[in-house]
matplotlib code that plots the C-alpha trace (Angstrom):
import matplotlib.pyplot as plt

x = [0.1, -1.1, 1.2, 0.3, 2.6, 4.7, 4.7, 7.9, 8.9, 11.7, 14.4, 12.4, 9.8, 7.3, 7.4, 5.0, 2.8, 2.1, 0.4, 3.5, 5.9, 6.6, 9.4, 11.1, 14.0, 16.0, 17.4, 20.5, 19.0, 19.2, 16.1, 14.8, 12.1, 10.5, 8.8, 5.9, 6.6, 9.8, 8.6, 8.1, 11.7, 13.0, 11.5, 12.9, 11.7, 13.1, 14.3, 10.8, 10.2, 12.9, 10.9, 8.0, 10.0, 12.0, 9.4, 10.6, 13.1, 15.3, 17.1, 19.6, 20.0, 21.9, 21.6, 18.0, 16.3, 13.2, 11.1, 9.3, 6.4, 6.4]
y = [-6.4, -3.5, -2.3, -0.1, 2.3, 0.1, -3.1, -4.8, -4.8, -7.3, -5.4, -2.2, -0.8, 1.6, 5.0, 6.9, 6.5, 9.7, 9.9, 10.2, 8.4, 6.1, 6.6, 3.4, 2.7, -0.2, -2.6, -1.0, 2.4, 4.0, 6.1, 5.7, 7.5, 5.6, 7.5, 6.2, 8.1, 9.5, 13.1, 13.2, 11.8, 14.5, 17.1, 15.4, 17.5, 15.1, 18.0, 19.3, 15.5, 15.7, 18.3, 15.9, 12.8, 14.5, 13.0, 9.7, 8.1, 5.4, 3.2, 0.4, -2.6, -5.8, -5.1, -4.4, -1.0, 0.0, 3.0, 4.9, 7.5, 10.3]
z = [-6.8, -4.6, -1.6, 1.3, 3.5, 5.9, 3.5, 2.0, -1.7, -1.7, 0.4, 0.6, 3.0, 1.6, 3.3, 1.1, -1.6, -3.9, -7.1, -9.4, -7.1, -4.3, -1.5, -0.1, 2.3, 1.5, 4.0, 4.0, 5.1, 1.6, 0.9, -3.1, -4.9, -7.7, -10.5, -12.3, -15.4, -17.2, -16.8, -13.5, -12.6, -14.9, -12.6, -9.6, -6.6, -4.0, -1.7, -1.2, 0.1, 2.5, 5.0, 5.0, 5.7, 8.8, 11.1, 10.5, 13.0, 11.5, 13.8, 12.9, 15.2, 14.4, 10.4, 10.9, 10.2, 12.4, 10.9, 13.6, 12.1, 14.6]

ax = plt.figure().add_subplot(projection="3d")
ax.plot(x, y, z, "-o")
ax.set_aspect("equal")
plt.show()
């Protein structure tokens, strides 16, 4: 199945789709990076992505998280 930014995968919303990984935020607000290959996970450059995700505004209300892209 194919997914797009903003769509849900179980309890996670897709934030960003990159050639070697997908960044999601879970319903509890936890951000996760899903790598497509083992070697990419070993290189883990997640701290570089943090700056590009700073434009996100995640608001919690009544156990629901709303993601606003700035």
